[in-house]
N, C-alpha and C positions, 0 to 999 in steps of 0.2 A: 335598615341594614345595620348589622352589627359592626363593631370596630374591626373585628377580625376579617369580616367580609370586605369591608372598605379597604383595609390594608392590603388584602390579597389582590383586590382588583387594581389598586394603584401600583402595586409591585409588579403584577403581570404586564400592565401597560408600559411601565418603565423598562422592564426587561425586553419587551418586544421592540420598543423604540431604540434601545441600545443595540439590540441584535441587528436591526435594519441598518444602523449607522455603519457597522463594520464593513459589509460589502460595498456600501455606497462610497465610503472613503477609499476603498481599494480601487473602485472604478475611476474616481476622480484622480487618484494618484497615477494610474496607468495612462489615462488620457491626457495627463499634464494640465489639468484644470487650474491648479494654483499658478503655474507659470504663465498660462494664457491670460490670467487676471493680473499679471504683473507682481505676484507675490513670490518672495524668495523663501520657500519652505523646503526643508530637507526631507528626504524619504524617512529618515529616522523619526522625525516629528509626527508624521502621519502614522507610521507603524506604532509609535508609542500610544497614540490615541486609540488605535484599534486593539492593541494588547490590553490596555487598561479598561476599555469598554468590555472586552471579553472577561477580564477578571471580575468586573462588576456583575456581568451576566452569571458567572459561576457562583458568586456569593448570593445574588438574588434568588437563584434557583434553590440554593440551600435554605433560604429563609421561607420558601414556599413548601418545603418538605413537611409532610404530616408529623414527622418525628422531630422537627426542629424545636429544640428547647431554648436556644439562645438566638432567636431570630433578630433581636435588637442588635446583637454583635454582627450578624450577617449584613444587616442593613448599614451598619457603621463601616464595615469593611468595604462594602460596595461604594459608599460615598467617598471613602478614602481613596479607592481605586480611581474614581473619576477625577478627584482632586489631583492625584498623582499624574494622570494623563494630561490634564490641562497644564500642570506646572512644567512637565517635561516639554510639552509642545511650545510653551512660551519661553522657556529658559535654556533649551537644549543647545542652541548655537553658542550661547555665552559659556555655559558650564562645560561643554565638550572641549572648548579651546582654552578656557582660563579657570578651570576648577580650583587651581591653587590659590586664586584670588578670593575665592568664596569657600573656604574649607569647611566651615560649619554647615552651610547650606548643602554642599555636596555630600557631607557625611550623613546628614539627616535624610537626604534623598536616597542614598545608597541603602540605609537601614530600612526605609519604607519599601523600596523595591524588593529587597531580599525577603522581608517579612511577608509581604503580600504574595510574592511569587511562590514561596515555599508552602504557604497555606493553600494557595490555589492548586498547586501540584498535588499536594496531599489529598485534596478532595477529588481531583480529576483522575489520577492514575495511581495513587497510593504513595508509598514511602521510597520507592526505588531511586528516583532522581533526586529526592531530598537527601537521601543518605550519601549518594555519590557527590552531590554538591558539598555537603558538610565535610566529607573526607578531603576533598580538594581544597576547601577553604582552610581547613586545619593544616594541610600540607603547605599552603601558601605562607602561613604565619609561623609554622614550626617545622619546616622542611629540613632545617639544619640539624634536627635531631634524628633524621632518618639515616641509618648506616649505609655504607656502600656507595655504589655509583648513582643511586637515586637521591642522594643527599642534595637538598636545595638550599638556596639562599633565603634567609628570613625576610619577609615583607611586613612592614607595619600594618596592623589590622585596619587602622583608619584609612591608609592609602588603598588597601584592597577593596574596602567597602566603597570608597569614592570611585574607584575604577569601575566597579560593577554598576554603579548608578549613573555614571556620566559618560563613559567611554563608548565610542561607536563600534568598537571591536568586541564588546561584551553583550549585555542584555539587548541593546538596540541595534545589533550588528546584522551581518549578512543573513544568518539563519532566519531571524524574525522577519526581515524584509522580504525574503523569498516567499515565506509563508503568507505574509500580508498581501503581497501584490501579484502572486501567481496562484498559490494553492487556494486561497479564498475565492478567487474568480472561477476556478474550475469547479469548486464545490457549489458555487452559485449556479453555474451552468448545469451541473448534475441535478441540483434541486429543482430547476425549472423543467428539465427533461422528465424527472419523476412525476412532477405535478401535472404534466400534460399527458401522462399515461405511458411513459417510457418503459416502466417495469412490466406492465401488462403486455405491451407490445413485444418486448423481448421474450417474455415467457411464452406468449402465443407463437412467436416465430420459432422458438426452440422446440415446442411441441410439433410444429409442422415439419421441421427438417430432421429431427433426430429421434422420433418415437418408434422407429422400426427395430425389429430384431429382439432377441432375448434381453431382458432387463431394460426395456424401453423407458420405463418410468425414471430409472436412475440416469439414463442417458439424456433424457429431457432435462433433468435437474442440473446435470453438468453443463449442458449447452446454455440453459437459462442463466446459470450463474456466470458463465463465461461472457455472455452478452450483457448482462446487467453490470458486471464488473467494469465494462467500458464506461459506465456513467457514474458508478459509485466510488470505485477506487479504495474501498474500505472493506476488510474481511467481515467484520462484525455486522456492519450495516447491510452488506450483501446477504449475509445469512438471514438477518431479520426481514429483509425485503422479499427474497425469493423462497426462503425456507418455510415460511408459513403456508406456502402453496405446495412446494415440491416434496417436503418431508411426509405429510399425510398421504400424498399420492404414492410415494414409494412404499410406505407401510401397507397400503391397500394392495399393492402389487406383490407383496410377499416378503419384502425386506424387513428385517427386524428393526426395532426403534433405534438400536445402537448403530447399526450399519447405515440406515437411512440418514441419521443425524451426522454420522462421520463423513459420508459421501458429500453431503451438502456443505459441511465445514471445509473439506479439502477443495471442493470446486470453488467455493466463495473466496477462499484465501488467494487463489490464482488471479482474482480480479485486480489485485494490487499490481500485477504485472501485465495486465491486458490493456493495450492501446485502444482508444486514443487518450483516455484520461489517466489511467493507472492510479497509483497512490501518490500521496504527498511527497514521499521520498524521491520519486522520479523527477519532480520539478526541482527539488533541491540538487539532485545530481546534475541536471542540465546547467544550473547556475554555478555550481562548484567547479565543474569541468569547463565552464564557459563555452558550451557548444549549444547550437540551436536545439530546442526541444524536439524538433522533428527527427534529429539524429538519434535521440533516445527512443522515440517511437519505432523507428526502423530497426534499431538494435534489439528491442524487446519483442518484436513481432514473432519471430520463429521460436524463441524460448517459451513464450506464452502459449503458442499453439502446441508445442511439445508437452507442456505441463498438462494441458487438458486432454491431449491424445493419450498420455500415459494413464490417466484416470479412466478414460473411455475404454481403453483396451482391457484394463483390469476388470471393469464392470462386465464387459462382453464375455470374457473368458469365465468369470465367476458365475454369470447368469446361465451360460451354457452348461457349466458343471452342475449347477443346482436346479436345472430345468425350470427356470423362471419364465413366466409368460411375457409376451411382447404386448405392445399397446396398439397393434394394427387394427384391432376391432373397434378401438375408440374413434369417435368421429374426429376427423382432422379438419380444422378450419381452413377454408380456401386461402391460398396465398395472397390473392388480390384483396380479399376481405381484410386480412391482417395488415397489409400495407395501407389500406384505406383508413383503418383505425389508428395506425401509428405514423401517419404522414408527417406530423410535426417533428417527431423524433428523427425520422429519416432526413428531413430537410435541415434540421438543426445540426446533426452530425456532419452532413455534407458541407454546411457552412463553416463548421470548425475546420474540417480537413482542407477546404479551399483556402481558408485564411492562412493556415500553416504552410501548406505545400505549394499552392498556386500563387498566392499573393505575398509569400515570404514574410508574413507578419510574425512578430514574436508570439510565443504561446499565450501570454497574458492578453495581448491585444486581440488575438484571434478569439479567445474565450469571451472577451467583452462583446465583440461583434456578433458572435454566435448566440450569446445570451440575448442580445438585442433582437436578433432575428426570431428567436424562440418566443420572446415576449410579444412581439408584433403579430406573429402568426397566431399565437394563443388568444390574444385579445381580439384579433379579427375573427377568429372562429367563434368566440363568445358573442360578439356583436351580431354576427350573421346567423347565430343559433345553429351552428353545425353540431352534429352528434358527437364528434370526437375531438378531443384536444383543446377545447375552449377553456379559458381562464378568466374569471371575473377580476376586477381590480382588487377585491378583498383576497382572492386566492393568490394574486401576484404578491401582495403584501405578506401573506402567510409564507410563500416560498422564500421571500427575502428574510423573514424571521428565522425560518428553518435553517437557511444557509448560515446566518450569523451565529446561531446557537451551536450548530454542528462544527463550526470552525474554531470555536473558543478553545477546545482542547488542543488543536494543532498549534495555535498561536502560543499557548502557554508552554507546550513542549519545546517548540523551536526557540522560544526566548530562553528557557532554562538551558537548552543545549548551547545557546550562545554564551550564557554565563559560564558554563563548564568549559567550553572551548577557550573562552577568554582567560580563565584561571590557568588552564594548561599552557597557554601562550605566555602569560605573565610570569609563570614560574619556570618555564622551559621544560616542564614535565612531558609535554606532548612530543617535543623533539627528541628527548631522551628515550622515551618508550619506542618511538618510531625507529630510532637508531638501533636499539636492541632487537627489535623485530626484523629489521633488515639484516642485521648480523646473523640472526638465527636462520633467516630464509636463505642466506648465501650458502648455507650448508645443504639445505633441502627446501626448494620452493614448495613441494608437495606438503611437507611438514608444516610450513607456514600457512598454507591454505587450510589444512586441517585445524590448526590452532585458531585461525580467523573464523572458520565456520563454528567451532566450539564456543568462541567468545560471543559470536552473534546470537547463537541459540541460547546461551546463558543469559545474556543481557535481555533477550526477548522474553524471558520468563517474567520480567517485571516491567518491560517497556514496550510501547507500540513500535511498529516498524520504523517510523520516522525518527524516533529517538535513537534506536539502535544504529540506523544508518549514519546519522550525523556524528555519533561518537566514533564509529569505525572509519568513517571517511576522513576523520582527523588523525586517527592513530595508525590504522592498518593500511589504508589505501596508499599513502606515500611510500611505505616500505615495498608494497607489491609493485608499484610503478617503477621504483628505483631498481628493482630486480628484473626489469624488462617486460613486465606484464603491461599491455596497452591500457590506457586509463579507463576506457569504457568497460572492457571486460573485468578489470579489477573492481570498479565500483558496482557493476552489475552483480558480480559474485557476492559482495557484501549485502547489497539490497535484497538479493534473493534469499540468503540465509536469514536475514532479519525478518523477511516475510514468512519463512517456514516456521518461525517460532510460534505462529498463530495455531499450528496444529501439532506442536511438539509438547508432549507431557513433561512435567506434571501440570503446568499452567498453560493449557491450549485454549486461548480466549475464544477463537472461532468455534472450536469444538464444544466448549461449554455453552456458548450461545445457542448452537444448534440443538444441543441436548435439552435445553430448557423448552424448546419448541416441540421436539419429538417425544418428550416425556421419558428420556433415557437417562441412565446413570452417567454423570459427567465424566468421571474418571475412565470408565469403560469406553465412553465415546472418544475421549482423548487418545486412548491406546488404539482404538479402531481407526481413527483419523490418521494416526502415524502409520498404521499398517497400509491404509489405502494410498497414502501419499509418499511412501518410502522411496519409490523410484525417483521422485522429484529431488531427493537429496543428492542424487548423482549429477543432475543437470548442471549445476553451477561449475563443476569441474570441467565440463565441456566448453564453457565460456573461455577458459584459460587454455586448454590443450587443443581445442578444435575451434579456432576463431571464426571459421566460416559460419558458425551458428549465429553469430551476432552481425553477420554480413560485413565482417572486417576484411573480406577477401573477394574473389571473383564470384559471380553468380553461379557458374557450374559447380564450384567448390562448395558454395553454400547449399545448393540443392543436394549434393552428395552427402554432406554432413547431416542435413535434415533427414533425409530418407534413411541413411544408415543408423541414425539415432533412434528412429521409430522402430527399425528392425531390432536393434539391440534391446530396447525397452520391452518390446513384444516378446522376444525370446526369454528374457529374464522373468517377466511376469508369468508366462505360461509355465516356466520351470518351477517357480515357487508355488503356483496354484495347482500344479499337476494336471492342468487341463488347458487346452487351447480351444480349437473348434471341436475337439474330441479328447478323450482321456489320453494322457501320456504315461508310458511306463517309466520305471526309474532310470533305465539306460537313456531313453530319449530326453528325460529331464536333465540328466547330467550333461548330455551333449549340448542341449539348448542353453543351459546355464553357461557352459564353457564358451560357446560361440558368442553369446550376448556380452559376456565380460570382455572377451577378446576384441570385439568391435568397439567397446568403450575405450579401450586403451589406445593412446596415440601412437600406433605402430609406425606411422610414417616418420615420427620423430625418433622413436627408440631404435627402429631398424631401417626399413625402407618403405617407400610409398606403395610399391606393387603388392607387398604383403598386406598392407592396410586395406587396399581395394579388394584383394582376393578374399580375405576373411569376410568382409562386408558382403560380397557377392555370394559367398557360400551361405552365409546366414540368411540372405534374402531368398536364395533357392530353397533352403530347408523350410522357411516359413511359407513360401508360395506353394510348395508341394503339399504341405499340411493343409492349407486352406482349400486347394483345388482337388484334393483327394479325400475320399470318405470310404472307410472300410477297405482301404488298399486299392481303390479304383478311382480313376479320374471321373469327376462329376460330368464332364462333357460326354465321355464315352458311355457312362451309365445312362445319361439322359437320352442319348441317341438310341440305345438299346430298348429303353422303355417306350 
């Protein structure tokens, strides 16, 4: 065996071992294993081990790249990352409380933390967070040169560096701990669901329940991405999981490569809002707001359904306009056969929901138990040699490795966000910016919402949803709450727009990933994804002006808002496409557009409730008449005559 082959094998083995360590530490921390052993270990110490193991994984992966020219440097950085994690684990309790007694050690620690974090971020997501951090670090030491109200007090560079390396409100703070002890465990749960055939189960289930009618292939893709999003919580991974199947099917059904890729990208993006797993930002939201995760699940349910309904309606109207075929001639797998193949996925999700809602466990504890149920069932199926869902011990280890590797990015991003939030707290910049946003919003809440949406989309051009949400939750959310917006709608608004950056040109990451599968032009796919998902850009404003959508009011009001929103989105979609169940003339399109926009407006707040209900009922009547009539005659009467 050559030296290169031996090095590669040792490196891969080390990488796999470190990746496995990450979820195992998370499980131990959540179940309180150190405390049960009589050890006084802070969560920050365990989170530091997980973060530094993830840094080492990042650098080791770089050394294995075929284009790696400085693999020795990568191995050195990985070793330094492990040494950093061990040092923080052993010395955190002392340095966090008495760093002034060990200034040199704290300074060196801070320098190593900053250097490794910035290089890791550069490799994982590019330069965006690195630049933001650099600007805030410069502001911390030279803020007194900034003119006007944003002028800050100068901080000694050494003190700032020590703060970032030792303080529990910076690198090792709340953001990292939430990712380490909540997000990692849900990613682990999702990894085991996928390994036991969860993706195939949801794809088959989608084909069984949504393949009818024009454009059936695209409808199956939307449903499959919706269901798969329940276990992935990531737009790009959702695209790569379901898109390899759905995009070719859509192309064979008559959709262009661009449209097929765009539909998959938009549908997969909604997975970050789809309960029960959602995206990493949803867990951060629950911890920031200090509410049970089940409250976030409940609040996100109707918006997630509306997101996918809006895509579904557009596909249906477009397919009818373009005379696209349905999939009714395709063999549809029997429902019981699908359930028999995906029985482990069903029981695993039931176990998760029971843990959260029936036994009132915290989200992370429920995830641990649900993962345990999944592993036991999968191992039992393997030992009994059942046809579906079995996992050998080797496959279980592989799922652990996959989970550890896939969470490395989240841990780096949340730790960097903690550093940025810590700098804004240290300098007072966060309070100053929030104050100015609140002052701006006092003149017009709608203008502040538009500004917040624009900032979220702009940040999303270079950051994943998690990073966007964490920054805006610190800056914008307090201003919205101070202006009277309830906390959950305010944070959900920001989360949603951070998510929509995945399909917003010019850097639409989910669209670019789908284009690579469909063989389409990336930029054209990004524009098409924006076109398919444009209705979704209106939905976050409903969270603020129609709180029933987030179940912040009575059930009858929630049902009314949900149904009226579907009516509004359907009317607007048909008006822009010029076609519903049949072609619309320009007069009808104008009326439908006006009705759809009027239903969107919070007329009950601007004028009076009766007008709001009346407009919604009129819109529903117009839509029902259009669906139930064809060529000017009611379908029922026509059927009776024939």
